[in-house]
C-alpha positions as CSV (number, residue, x, y, z in Angstrom):
1,M,0.0,0.0,0.1
2,S,1.4,3.3,-1.0
3,N,1.0,6.5,1.2
4,L,0.7,4.4,4.4
5,P,-0.4,6.5,7.3
6,S,2.4,7.1,9.7
7,Q,1.4,9.5,12.6
8,G,0.3,6.6,14.9
9,I,1.3,3.0,15.0
10,A,0.9,0.1,17.5
11,V,1.5,-3.6,17.7
12,D,-1.0,-6.1,19.2
13,P,0.5,-7.2,22.5
14,S,-0.7,-10.8,21.8
15,D,0.5,-11.2,18.2
16,S,3.5,-9.2,17.0
17,D,2.4,-9.7,13.4
18,H,-0.7,-7.7,13.9
19,V,0.0,-4.0,13.4
20,L,-2.3,-1.0,13.3
21,A,-1.3,2.4,11.7
22,A,-3.3,5.7,11.5
23,K,-3.4,9.2,10.3
24,D,-6.6,10.2,8.3
25,M,-7.4,6.5,8.0
26,I,-6.8,3.3,10.1
27,V,-5.0,0.4,8.3
28,E,-4.4,-3.1,9.6
29,S,-1.6,-5.7,8.8
30,R,-1.8,-9.3,9.9
31,D,1.7,-10.2,8.6
32,G,4.1,-8.0,10.3
33,G,3.6,-5.0,7.9
34,K,4.2,-6.8,4.6
35,T,0.5,-6.0,3.5
36,W,-2.1,-3.7,4.7
37,E,-5.9,-3.3,4.5
38,I,-7.9,-0.2,5.2
39,S,-10.3,-0.9,8.2
40,W,-11.7,2.8,8.6
41,E,-11.4,6.1,6.6
42,M,-12.1,9.6,7.8
43,Q,-14.7,10.0,5.0
44,A,-17.1,7.9,7.2
45,V,-17.6,11.1,9.3
46,F,-18.1,13.5,6.5
47,G,-21.8,14.7,6.1
48,Q,-22.4,14.2,9.9
49,G,-21.8,17.9,10.7
50,I,-18.1,17.5,10.0
51,S,-16.3,18.9,7.0
52,E,-13.1,17.5,5.3
53,E,-11.3,20.7,6.1
54,Q,-11.8,20.0,9.8
55,V,-10.2,16.6,9.9
56,T,-7.4,16.4,7.4
57,A,-4.6,17.5,9.7
58,A,-5.0,14.6,12.2
59,A,-2.4,13.0,14.5
60,P,-3.8,9.9,16.1
61,V,-2.7,7.8,19.0
62,I,-3.4,4.0,19.1
63,A,-3.9,1.9,22.3
64,F,-4.5,-1.8,22.6
65,A,-6.1,-3.0,25.9
66,P,-3.3,-5.1,27.5
67,S,-5.8,-7.5,29.0
68,D,-8.0,-8.0,26.0
69,P,-6.3,-6.7,22.7
70,K,-9.6,-7.1,20.8
71,N,-10.4,-3.8,22.5
72,V,-8.4,-1.0,20.6
73,Y,-8.8,2.8,20.9
74,V,-7.6,5.4,18.5
75,G,-7.6,9.1,19.7
76,F,-7.6,12.0,17.1
77,G,-6.3,15.5,17.3
78,H,-5.3,18.2,15.1
79,E,-1.6,17.9,14.3
80,N,-0.9,21.7,14.7
81,C,-1.8,21.3,18.3
82,L,-0.4,17.8,19.2
83,L,2.8,18.1,17.2
84,Y,3.7,21.7,16.9
85,H,2.3,23.3,20.1
86,E,0.3,26.1,18.5
87,G,-0.9,28.4,21.3
88,E,-4.7,28.1,20.4
89,C,-5.5,24.5,19.6
90,E,-7.7,23.8,16.7
91,T,-10.0,20.8,17.2
92,T,-10.5,17.8,15.0
93,P,-14.0,17.0,15.9
94,V,-13.6,13.2,15.7
95,G,-12.6,12.3,19.3
96,I,-11.9,8.6,19.8
97,A,-12.6,5.6,17.6
98,I,-13.4,2.2,19.2
99,S,-12.8,-1.3,18.0
100,K,-14.1,-4.4,19.6
101,D,-12.6,-6.9,17.1
102,G,-8.9,-6.1,17.3
103,G,-9.1,-3.2,14.7
104,S,-11.1,-4.7,11.8
105,S,-14.0,-2.5,12.4
106,W,-14.6,0.8,14.2
107,Q,-17.1,3.2,15.6
108,L,-16.7,6.6,17.1
109,S,-17.4,7.3,20.7
110,S,-20.8,9.0,21.0
111,D,-19.7,11.2,23.7
112,Q,-20.0,14.9,22.6
113,Q,-17.6,16.1,25.1
114,I,-14.7,14.0,24.1
115,S,-15.4,14.4,20.3
116,Q,-14.6,18.1,20.7
117,L,-11.2,17.7,22.2
118,N,-7.7,16.8,21.0
119,I,-6.6,13.4,22.2
120,F,-2.9,13.6,23.0
121,D,-2.6,10.2,24.7
122,I,-4.6,7.1,25.7
123,A,-3.8,4.7,28.5
124,V,-5.9,1.6,29.2
125,D,-6.2,-0.2,32.5
126,Q,-3.9,-3.4,32.8
127,V,-6.9,-5.6,34.0
128,N,-10.0,-3.9,32.8
129,A,-10.1,-3.3,29.0
130,D,-13.3,-1.1,29.5
131,H,-11.5,1.4,31.7
132,L,-9.3,3.9,30.0
133,Y,-8.0,7.5,30.4
134,A,-7.5,10.2,27.7
135,A,-5.1,13.1,27.9
136,T,-6.5,16.2,26.4
137,E,-6.0,20.0,26.2
138,A,-8.8,20.4,28.8
139,G,-7.5,17.9,31.4
140,L,-7.8,14.1,32.1
141,F,-10.8,12.2,31.2
142,S,-11.7,8.6,31.9
143,S,-14.3,5.9,30.7
144,T,-15.5,2.9,32.3
145,D,-17.7,1.6,29.5
146,N,-15.3,0.9,26.6
147,G,-15.0,4.6,25.6
148,E,-18.7,5.2,25.0
149,S,-19.0,7.9,27.7
150,W,-16.4,10.1,29.4
151,Q,-16.0,12.0,32.7
152,R,-13.3,14.4,33.9
153,V,-11.0,12.7,36.3
154,S,-10.1,15.6,38.6
155,D,-10.7,19.2,38.9
156,E,-7.1,19.7,40.1
157,L,-6.1,19.1,36.4
158,A,-8.9,20.8,34.8
159,G,-7.8,23.1,32.0
160,K,-4.3,21.8,32.0
161,E,-3.0,20.6,28.6
162,I,-2.1,17.0,29.3
163,H,0.3,15.4,26.7
164,A,1.0,12.0,28.4
165,I,-0.7,9.5,30.6
166,A,0.8,6.2,32.0
167,I,-0.5,3.6,34.4
168,D,1.7,1.6,36.6
169,P,1.5,-2.1,35.3
170,N,1.4,-3.5,38.8
171,A,-0.9,-0.9,40.5
172,H,-3.7,0.4,38.4
173,D,-4.6,3.2,40.7
174,E,-1.1,4.8,40.2
175,L,-1.1,7.2,37.4
176,F,1.4,9.7,35.9
177,V,0.6,12.5,33.6
178,G,2.8,14.9,31.7
179,V,1.5,18.5,31.5
180,H,2.5,21.1,29.1
181,R,4.8,23.6,30.6
182,D,4.1,22.1,34.2
183,G,6.1,19.0,34.4
184,V,4.8,15.6,35.8
185,Y,2.0,14.9,38.2
186,R,1.5,11.5,40.1
187,S,-1.7,9.9,41.6
188,T,-1.8,6.9,43.8
189,D,-5.7,6.9,44.0
190,G,-6.8,6.7,40.5
191,G,-6.7,10.4,39.9
192,Q,-8.7,11.7,42.8
193,S,-5.7,13.5,44.0
194,W,-2.3,14.5,42.6
195,Q,1.2,15.4,43.5
196,H,3.5,17.6,41.5
197,M,6.6,15.5,40.8
198,V,9.2,17.9,39.2
199,A,12.4,17.6,41.2
200,G,15.1,17.5,38.5
201,L,12.9,18.3,35.6
202,E,13.5,21.3,33.3
203,P,11.1,24.1,34.3
204,N,8.3,24.9,31.9
205,G,9.1,21.7,29.9
206,S,6.6,19.6,28.0
207,V,6.6,15.8,28.7
208,H,5.2,13.9,25.7
209,D,5.6,10.3,26.9
210,I,5.9,8.5,30.2
211,L,6.7,4.8,30.6
212,F,7.4,2.3,33.4
213,D,10.2,-0.1,33.5
214,P,8.3,-3.5,33.2
215,T,10.7,-5.2,35.6
216,N,10.7,-2.5,38.3
217,P,7.8,0.0,38.2
218,T,9.6,2.4,40.6
219,V,11.8,3.2,37.6
220,V,10.1,5.6,35.4
221,Y,11.1,7.3,32.1
222,A,9.7,10.6,30.6
223,S,10.5,12.3,27.3
224,D,10.5,16.1,27.1
225,I,10.2,17.9,23.7
226,Y,12.4,20.7,24.9
227,S,15.1,18.9,27.1
228,G,15.4,15.3,26.2
229,V,14.9,12.2,28.3
230,Y,14.6,11.7,32.0
231,R,14.8,8.8,34.4
232,S,13.5,8.5,37.9
233,T,14.3,5.4,40.2
234,N,12.0,6.5,43.1
235,S,8.6,6.6,41.4
236,G,9.0,10.2,40.3
237,G,10.3,11.6,43.5
238,S,13.3,12.9,41.5
239,W,14.5,12.9,38.0
240,S,17.8,12.9,36.3
241,R,18.7,13.6,32.6
242,I,20.0,10.7,30.4
243,N,21.0,12.8,27.4
244,N,24.6,12.0,26.6
245,G,24.9,11.2,22.8
246,L,21.3,12.5,22.3
247,Q,22.0,15.4,19.9
248,S,18.4,16.3,19.4
249,R,16.7,17.2,22.7
250,A,13.3,17.1,21.0
251,A,12.3,13.7,22.6
252,R,8.7,12.6,21.8
253,S,8.0,8.9,22.1
254,L,9.6,6.2,24.2
255,A,9.5,2.4,24.2
256,I,11.4,-0.3,26.4
257,S,12.3,-3.8,25.9
258,A,10.6,-6.5,28.0
259,D,13.6,-6.9,30.2
260,G,13.9,-3.2,30.8
261,Q,17.5,-3.1,29.5
262,H,17.0,-1.2,26.3
263,I,15.2,2.2,25.9
264,Y,14.2,3.7,22.5
265,V,13.3,7.3,21.9
266,G,11.7,8.9,18.8
267,T,13.1,12.4,18.2
268,N,12.1,15.3,15.8
269,E,15.5,15.4,14.0
270,D,17.6,12.3,14.7
271,G,15.1,9.6,14.1
272,V,15.0,6.6,16.5
273,L,17.8,6.1,19.0
274,R,18.5,3.3,21.6
275,L,20.0,3.4,24.9
276,D,21.4,0.1,26.4
277,L,21.5,0.5,30.2
278,T,24.3,-2.1,30.7
279,G,26.1,-1.2,27.5
280,V,25.3,-4.6,26.0
281,P,23.2,-4.4,22.8
282,P,20.0,-6.5,22.3
283,E,20.4,-10.1,21.3
284,R,20.4,-10.8,17.6
285,A,18.3,-13.4,15.8
286,G,20.4,-16.1,14.1
287,K,23.7,-14.4,15.0
288,T,26.6,-15.4,17.1
289,P,27.7,-13.1,19.9
290,G,29.2,-9.9,18.5
291,D,27.4,-10.0,15.2
292,S,25.4,-7.1,14.1
293,G,22.2,-8.5,12.8
294,T,18.5,-7.5,13.2
295,P,17.3,-7.4,16.9
296,V,15.1,-10.1,18.0
297,G,11.5,-9.3,17.1
298,S,12.3,-5.9,15.6
299,R,10.5,-4.2,12.8
300,P,12.0,-2.0,10.1
301,V,12.4,1.6,11.4
302,L,13.4,4.9,10.1
303,P,17.2,5.3,10.2
304,C,18.8,8.0,12.4
305,M,20.3,11.0,10.9
306,S,24.1,11.3,10.5
307,G,26.4,12.5,13.3
308,V,24.8,10.9,16.3
309,V,27.4,9.9,18.9
310,P,28.0,6.1,19.1
311,L,26.7,4.2,22.1
312,G,28.9,3.4,24.9
313,I,29.3,3.7,28.7
314,V,31.6,6.5,29.8
315,G,32.2,6.5,33.4
316,A,28.7,6.4,35.1
317,F,27.0,8.1,32.1
318,F,24.5,6.5,29.8
319,M,25.1,7.2,26.0
320,W,22.5,7.0,23.2
321,K,23.0,5.5,19.7
322,C,21.1,5.2,16.4
323,K,18.8,2.2,16.4
324,I,20.3,-0.5,14.3
325,K,18.3,-1.2,11.1
């Protein structure tokens, strides 16, 4: 398929060959990206009080439910707001698309409130596929009915532009959110109350992604679009930069290996980079030690730009490197 949508992409946690990608349409692959089929197009909403001009500049986020990947959610927003931080956010009046069959068919949430907001991020409860959160420019919202209806989580965050939401994989009441120009907040009671967790973070930063170490949830990572990548080893109590070798500080998306030893960051200017916490790269499929083949389970990725500092451990400092193709 030509012109494959590329703003959002996600892999089914139960089947690594099942991939969804989205921009102004949602497409599905069942063979690891070799072939694609369109499962939903934005034209479906035209004539329902929504014009083509309102929805062409979309930047979606895709989230599979960890406990039941047949439940998938795609949140839409205007790319000028989500990607380029325009002061007055335009709205793409689509909201959130819901699939109950793994992404083969879709329907939009009927909630009028969520449909008028930009969806920066979505996080789904680890054990309840019907319970999810949406980060928006008007605060944090939650749904307990598979995305059909939405409620504001807390007045403390009302009106705050929230760019990231993450749920502790071992404690579903523990939430982290990244707020534009206001750092990170943490809740241990499902969002009813919040603590400002900004020690070590750049003032007036903008956290775009947050993730937990799957082997130790007290270790948390955050990417800031202005100042790079941060790591906390005490559940957000304090943060330290891990930017050595990271030439572009415009850090957007994060991913982590199942063993917690390899961190990946997507940047605005330098593509995708990898950090090996112990200095040892990922194992290679069908290779002897020391060979430089393709990482186990990896998929093709965009190459890094030239001039990125090679990976290595220098003293006690972490160093970043281009992700191996």
